[in-house]
N, C-alpha and C positions, 0 to 999 in steps of 0.2 A: 095621447100615449102613442109611442111607436110601434107601427107593425112590422115584423120582420116576414120576408118571403123566402120561402125554401124553395134554391132552386137547382139543388140536384139529389137524390136520392142515398141514403147512408149505404157504405159499401165495406166490406171487408177486406184487410189485405194480410195477406197471407207471405211470412219471410223465411224464408230456407237459408240455413246456414249450412253451408257445407264444411266439415271439418278435416282436415287433409294432414295426417299424421307422417312424421317425417319418420325413417327406420332409425331405432337407437344406432349408435355407434360408439366406438372404442376410440381409446388413445392409439396415435399414431405408435409410439411405444411404450415400453413399460416405465413407472417410477425409479426402478434401480437399472435402468438401462444407459446409464452415462457416462459407460465407455465408448457408445456409439458417436458420440461428440467429446473428446477428452479435452479440448481446448475448453470449452464452453464448460467444462465439469471442473477445470482448473481456475478459471476466472472465476464461477459461482462462489466456488471454495474460501479463496483467498480475499477476494474485493463484492460481495455481495452486493453492497449498495451501488458499486459501477454497472454491475452485471442486471440489476433492478432498472437501472436507468435505462440500460442498453436494450434491454428486452421490450420497456414501455414504447420506447421509440420505434421500433423494429413494427409492433401490433399497432403503430399509428396513434399512439397517446403521447403527451409529453412528456419529455426524457424525464423532468422533474418531481412528475407526479407520487413516485416512492417517497421524494423526499417532503411532500406538501401533504400526502392525503392518507392517513392512518388506514391499513388495511388493502393500501391499492392492490398487491398482488393476489391477495385473496380475491378480489372485483375480476384481475383479467382472467384468473382462473377460473375462476364462474362464470363469466364471459364467454369465455373459449368454448368450455362445456354445455353450456345452453345453445350456443351458437350451432355447435357441428352434434347437440343431439345426444351427450354423453352422460350414461347414468350417473347419479351423483347429489350431492347436496352443497349447500353454503357450508354446513358443517363440517363435512367430508373436506371441503377444499380447504376452509380453515386449519385442520387437524394436519392436514398435507404439509400446509407450505407454515406451518406452527414446527412441528416436528420431521420436517424432510425439506430445509427451504433450499439448499441447493439440487438436489434432486426433482423436486418440485418443480421449479423454476427452468431447467434443464431441458424439461420433459415438456412442458408448454412452449419453449423456443422451437425442440424437436418439430411438435407438433403444429405449429406454426408454419414452420417452413414446409413441413410435409403436404399441408393444407391450403397455403394460400393462393395456388394458383385455381381451389376450384371457387374461391368468394369473388 
């Protein structure tokens, strides 16, 4: 029979978790503030696929992502929203991209331009 020797007393470990909540933010411009950037608005309106590729590249993703990944613009919008603690949901991002793609993408670009120096 094997004998086990106890070399230390049982202890209780206390783990404390610190939760830091970031202040809620807003988009740097409104959804329909397309006139703030007329060139981007025109580009998104007349060549949405090209604008999507340009925007993907600008935010650090592969420029062909919109061509290869279904729903990639919803993902980019949700990523920025979560990154900057903007209230909303994936459903709201999906509906915004579905019903107002040009406005949503130009808003995303304006927000990226306004906040890219913060990251």
